[in-house]
C-alpha positions as CSV (number, residue, x, y, z in Angstrom):
1,X,-210.3,98.5,-124.9
2,X,-210.2,101.6,-122.9
3,X,-213.8,102.4,-123.8
4,X,-215.0,99.0,-122.3
5,X,-213.2,99.8,-119.0
6,X,-214.8,103.3,-119.0
7,X,-218.3,101.8,-119.4
8,X,-217.6,99.3,-116.7
9,X,-216.4,102.1,-114.4
10,X,-219.5,104.1,-115.2
11,X,-221.8,101.2,-114.4
12,X,-220.0,100.5,-111.2
13,X,-220.3,104.2,-110.2
14,X,-224.0,104.2,-111.1
15,X,-224.7,101.1,-109.0
16,X,-222.8,102.5,-106.1
17,X,-224.7,105.8,-106.3
18,X,-228.1,104.0,-106.5
19,X,-227.0,101.9,-103.5
20,X,-226.2,105.0,-101.4
21,X,-229.5,106.6,-102.4
22,X,-231.4,103.5,-101.4
23,X,-229.6,103.3,-98.0
24,X,-230.3,107.0,-97.4
25,X,-234.0,106.5,-98.2
26,X,-234.4,103.4,-96.0
27,X,-232.8,105.1,-93.0
28,X,-235.2,108.0,-93.0
29,X,-237.8,108.0,-90.2
30,X,-241.3,106.9,-91.4
31,X,-243.7,109.7,-91.8
32,X,-246.0,110.3,-88.8
33,X,-249.3,108.5,-89.0
34,X,-252.1,110.9,-88.9
35,X,-254.8,110.3,-86.4
36,X,-258.1,110.6,-88.3
37,X,-260.3,108.6,-85.9
38,X,-260.1,110.9,-82.9
39,X,-261.7,113.8,-84.7
40,X,-264.3,111.6,-86.2
41,X,-265.2,110.0,-83.0
42,X,-265.5,113.3,-81.1
43,X,-267.7,114.6,-84.0
44,X,-269.9,111.5,-83.8
45,X,-270.1,111.9,-80.0
46,X,-271.1,115.5,-80.3
47,X,-273.7,114.6,-82.9
48,X,-275.1,111.9,-80.7
49,X,-275.3,114.3,-77.8
50,X,-277.2,116.8,-80.0
51,X,-279.5,114.1,-81.2
52,X,-280.2,113.0,-77.7
53,X,-281.0,116.5,-76.6
54,X,-283.4,116.9,-79.6
55,X,-285.1,113.6,-78.7
56,X,-285.5,114.8,-75.1
57,X,-287.1,118.0,-76.4
58,X,-289.4,116.1,-78.7
59,X,-290.4,113.8,-75.9
60,X,-291.2,116.8,-73.7
61,X,-293.3,118.4,-76.5
62,X,-295.1,115.1,-77.0
63,X,-296.0,115.0,-73.3
64,X,-297.3,118.6,-73.4
65,X,-299.4,117.8,-76.5
66,X,-300.8,114.7,-74.9
67,X,-301.7,116.7,-71.7
68,X,-303.3,119.3,-73.9
69,X,-305.3,116.7,-75.8
70,X,-306.5,115.3,-72.5
71,X,-307.6,118.8,-71.4
72,X,-309.5,119.2,-74.7
73,X,-311.2,115.8,-74.2
74,X,-312.2,116.7,-70.7
75,X,-313.6,120.0,-71.8
76,X,-315.5,118.3,-74.6
77,X,-317.0,115.9,-72.0
78,X,-318.0,118.8,-69.8
79,X,-319.7,120.5,-72.7
80,X,-321.4,117.3,-73.7
81,X,-322.7,116.8,-70.2
82,X,-324.0,120.4,-70.0
83,X,-325.7,120.0,-73.3
84,X,-327.4,116.7,-72.3
85,X,-328.4,118.3,-69.0
86,X,-330.0,121.3,-70.7
87,X,-331.7,119.0,-73.2
88,X,-333.3,117.1,-70.4
89,X,-334.9,120.2,-68.9
C-alpha cells in the first residue's frame, strides 16, 4: 500500500514541477523581432540610385554618339558635294 502512495506522490510532484516550468516559460519576455526589411529596403534604394546613375550616363553617352553620327553624316554630305562639284568641272 505504501508503494502506491509513493507513486501518487511522485506523480503529483512531477505534475507540480512541470506546472512551475510552464509558468516560468510563459512569463518570459518574447524574443525581440529582428528587423530584416530596413536593411533590404536601404539596399534596394541604393541599388536603384546606382541604376539611375548608370542610366543617366548611358543616356549621355547615347546623346554624344548621336551627335557624332550627325557630324559624320554632315562630313559625308560635304565630301559628296565636293565630289559632285569636281566631277561637273
